C-alpha positions as CSV (number, residue, x, y, z in Angstrom):
1,M,32.1,-12.5,-3.9
2,S,31.6,-16.3,-4.1
3,E,31.5,-16.4,-0.3
4,L,28.9,-13.6,-0.2
5,W,26.7,-15.3,-2.8
6,S,26.9,-18.7,-1.0
7,E,25.8,-17.0,2.2
8,M,23.2,-14.6,0.7
9,G,21.8,-16.5,-2.3
10,P,19.6,-19.1,-0.4
11,Q,18.1,-16.3,1.6
12,L,17.1,-14.0,-1.3
13,W,13.9,-15.7,-2.3
14,P,12.5,-16.1,1.2
15,A,13.3,-12.4,1.9
16,F,11.8,-11.1,-1.3
17,W,8.8,-13.4,-1.0
18,M,8.1,-11.8,2.4
19,T,8.3,-8.4,0.6
20,I,5.8,-9.6,-2.0
21,K,3.4,-10.9,0.6
22,L,3.7,-7.6,2.6
23,T,2.9,-5.7,-0.6
24,F,0.0,-8.0,-1.7
25,F,-1.9,-8.1,1.6
26,S,-1.2,-4.4,2.3
27,A,-2.4,-3.4,-1.2
28,V,-5.7,-5.4,-0.8
29,G,-6.4,-3.8,2.5
30,A,-5.4,-0.3,1.4
31,V,-7.7,-0.5,-1.6
32,I,-10.6,-1.5,0.5
33,W,-10.0,1.0,3.3
34,G,-9.0,3.7,0.8
35,T,-12.2,3.2,-1.2
36,I,-14.3,3.6,2.0
37,L,-12.4,6.8,2.9
38,A,-12.9,8.1,-0.6
39,G,-16.7,7.5,-0.3
40,M,-16.7,9.3,3.0
41,R,-14.8,12.2,1.6
42,V,-17.6,12.9,-0.9
43,S,-20.4,11.8,1.3
44,P,-23.3,14.2,2.0
45,V,-22.9,13.4,5.7
46,P,-20.7,16.1,7.3
47,V,-19.5,13.8,10.1
48,M,-18.2,11.3,7.6
49,R,-16.5,14.0,5.5
50,G,-14.9,15.5,8.6
51,F,-13.6,12.2,9.9
52,A,-12.1,11.2,6.5
53,T,-10.5,14.6,6.1
54,I,-8.9,14.7,9.5
55,Y,-7.8,11.0,9.2
56,I,-6.1,11.6,5.8
57,N,-4.4,14.8,6.8
58,I,-3.0,13.3,10.0
59,V,-1.9,9.9,8.7
60,R,-0.6,11.0,5.4
61,N,1.6,13.6,7.0
62,T,2.9,11.2,9.7
63,P,6.2,9.3,9.0
64,L,5.4,5.7,8.2
65,T,8.1,4.6,10.6
66,L,6.1,6.2,13.5
67,I,2.9,4.5,12.3
68,V,4.6,1.1,12.3
69,I,6.1,1.6,15.7
70,F,2.7,2.9,17.0
71,C,1.0,-0.3,15.7
72,S,3.7,-2.5,17.3
73,F,4.1,-0.8,20.7
74,G,0.8,0.9,21.0
75,L,-1.7,-1.5,19.6
76,Y,0.1,-4.8,20.2
77,Q,2.2,-4.4,23.4
78,N,0.0,-1.9,25.2
79,L,-3.5,-2.6,24.0
80,G,-3.0,-6.3,23.4
81,L,-4.0,-6.4,19.7
82,Q,-2.8,-9.8,18.5
83,F,-3.2,-11.5,15.1
84,S,-1.2,-14.7,15.9
85,N,0.4,-16.5,18.8
86,Q,3.7,-16.7,16.9
87,V,5.8,-13.5,17.1
88,K,7.0,-13.6,13.5
89,N,3.5,-13.9,12.1
90,N,2.1,-11.3,14.5
91,N,4.8,-8.8,13.5
92,F,4.0,-9.5,9.9
93,W,0.3,-8.7,10.3
94,I,1.1,-5.7,12.5
95,A,3.3,-4.3,9.7
96,V,0.5,-5.1,7.2
97,L,-2.0,-3.1,9.3
98,A,0.4,-0.1,9.5
99,F,0.9,-0.1,5.7
100,I,-2.9,-0.4,5.2
101,L,-3.6,2.6,7.5
102,Y,-0.9,4.7,5.7
103,T,-1.3,3.7,2.1
104,A,-5.1,3.9,2.1
105,T,-4.8,7.7,2.4
106,F,-3.0,7.8,-0.9
107,V,-5.5,5.4,-2.5
108,C,-8.3,7.7,-1.3
109,E,-6.8,10.8,-2.8
110,T,-6.0,9.0,-6.0
111,L,-9.6,7.8,-6.3
112,R,-10.9,11.2,-5.4
113,S,-8.9,12.7,-8.4
114,G,-10.7,10.1,-10.6
115,F,-14.1,11.3,-9.3
116,N,-13.5,14.6,-11.0
117,T,-13.3,12.8,-14.4
118,V,-16.8,11.5,-14.1
119,P,-19.3,14.0,-15.7
120,L,-21.4,15.6,-13.0
121,G,-24.5,15.1,-15.1
122,Q,-24.3,11.4,-14.7
123,A,-24.5,11.6,-10.9
124,E,-27.3,14.1,-11.1
125,A,-29.3,12.0,-13.5
126,A,-28.9,9.0,-11.2
127,R,-30.1,11.0,-8.3
128,S,-33.1,12.2,-10.3
129,L,-34.0,8.6,-10.9
130,G,-34.2,8.0,-7.1
131,L,-30.8,6.3,-6.5
132,S,-29.3,6.8,-3.1
133,F,-25.8,8.1,-2.5
134,P,-24.3,4.6,-2.0
135,Q,-25.9,3.4,-5.2
136,V,-24.7,6.5,-7.2
137,F,-21.2,6.1,-5.7
138,G,-21.0,2.3,-6.2
139,I,-22.7,1.9,-9.6
140,I,-22.0,5.2,-11.4
141,V,-19.0,7.0,-10.0
142,L,-16.6,4.5,-8.6
143,P,-16.4,2.1,-11.6
144,Q,-15.6,4.9,-14.0
145,A,-13.2,6.7,-11.6
146,A,-11.3,3.4,-10.9
147,R,-10.6,2.9,-14.6
148,T,-9.2,6.4,-15.0
149,V,-6.7,6.0,-12.1
150,I,-5.3,2.6,-12.8
151,G,-1.9,4.2,-13.8
152,P,-1.6,6.4,-10.7
153,M,-2.7,3.4,-8.6
154,G,0.3,1.5,-10.0
155,S,2.5,4.3,-8.7
156,V,0.9,3.9,-5.2
157,L,1.6,0.2,-5.3
158,I,5.2,0.7,-6.3
159,A,5.7,3.2,-3.4
160,L,4.1,0.6,-1.1
161,T,6.6,-2.0,-2.3
162,K,9.4,0.3,-1.4
163,N,7.8,1.2,1.9
164,T,7.8,-2.4,3.0
165,T,11.4,-2.0,3.9
166,I,10.3,-0.2,7.1
167,A,8.8,-3.5,8.3
168,S,12.4,-4.4,9.4
169,V,12.0,-1.9,12.2
170,I,9.8,-4.5,14.0
171,G,11.8,-7.5,12.9
172,V,9.9,-8.7,9.8
173,A,12.4,-10.7,7.8
174,E,12.0,-8.9,4.4
175,A,14.7,-7.9,1.9
176,S,16.0,-4.8,3.6
177,L,16.5,-6.7,6.9
178,L,18.6,-9.3,4.9
179,M,20.6,-6.4,3.4
180,K,21.4,-5.0,6.9
181,E,22.4,-8.4,8.2
182,E,24.7,-9.1,5.2
183,I,26.3,-5.7,5.4
184,E,27.2,-6.5,9.0
185,N,28.7,-9.9,7.9
186,F,30.4,-8.6,4.7
187,A,31.4,-5.0,5.6
188,D,34.0,-5.1,2.8
189,Q,31.3,-5.9,0.1
190,V,28.7,-3.3,0.9
191,I,28.3,-2.2,-2.7
192,A,27.7,-5.8,-3.9
193,V,25.1,-6.4,-1.2
194,F,23.3,-3.2,-2.1
195,V,23.4,-4.0,-5.8
196,I,21.9,-7.5,-5.3
197,I,19.0,-6.2,-3.2
198,A,18.5,-3.2,-5.5
199,I,18.2,-5.5,-8.5
200,G,15.6,-7.6,-6.6
201,F,13.5,-4.5,-5.9
202,M,13.9,-3.3,-9.5
203,I,12.5,-6.6,-10.8
204,I,9.4,-6.4,-8.6
205,T,8.7,-2.7,-9.2
206,L,9.3,-2.8,-13.0
207,T,7.0,-5.8,-13.2
208,E,4.3,-3.9,-11.3
209,G,4.8,-0.9,-13.6
210,L,4.4,-3.0,-16.7
211,I,1.3,-4.7,-15.4
212,F,-0.4,-1.5,-14.4
213,G,0.7,0.2,-17.6
214,Y,-1.0,-2.5,-19.6
215,L,-4.1,-2.4,-17.5
216,A,-4.3,1.4,-17.8
217,K,-4.3,1.1,-21.6
218,R,-6.6,-1.9,-21.6
219,F,-9.3,-0.4,-19.4
220,A,-8.9,3.3,-20.3
221,V,-12.2,5.2,-20.4
222,K,-13.0,6.4,-23.9
223,R,-15.0,9.6,-24.1
């Protein structure tokens, strides 16, 4: 066990820091793109509604591994989409892009469920005052809906954190890749390696759960 820890210990923080960075940048992008998709889903423009519906149904029902591989081989290797001249950095941002495309569908549906909690009369009153759809959406509906779905958004973030393990498919050096490498080096201590990595993920996800639980109570909509 001491040999395992001396080998694995110094690599734990860099690996989990990579996991945290993947989660953070992917979450920011997913919230932005997911909010746009949510606006399109309830837009009065049929083309926007149709695009958002088709996109969400296709992407949400596609395995995330395939989306990551598509972004790596399809967008990067075949179409030349490149974020950095360094392979490691480029793979990192390719993985972030894949997570954004996938997670945004769940952000969209979570927000859309929050729209149903906003009284219809408020939107109708805003339209009667001459506000446009973007104004009604951005000023009246979205702020209230966002407050009601803070808790479910926490669940989406926790799922995203666990999904970052798929980034190892394209060589991103996050926690699950470290686990695979250590299992190969210490095949007789598989359980110990698994427990160490599992504890790391538990610390991250439990922290996220506590933060979003607090925020959900702090900003709950009182009706």
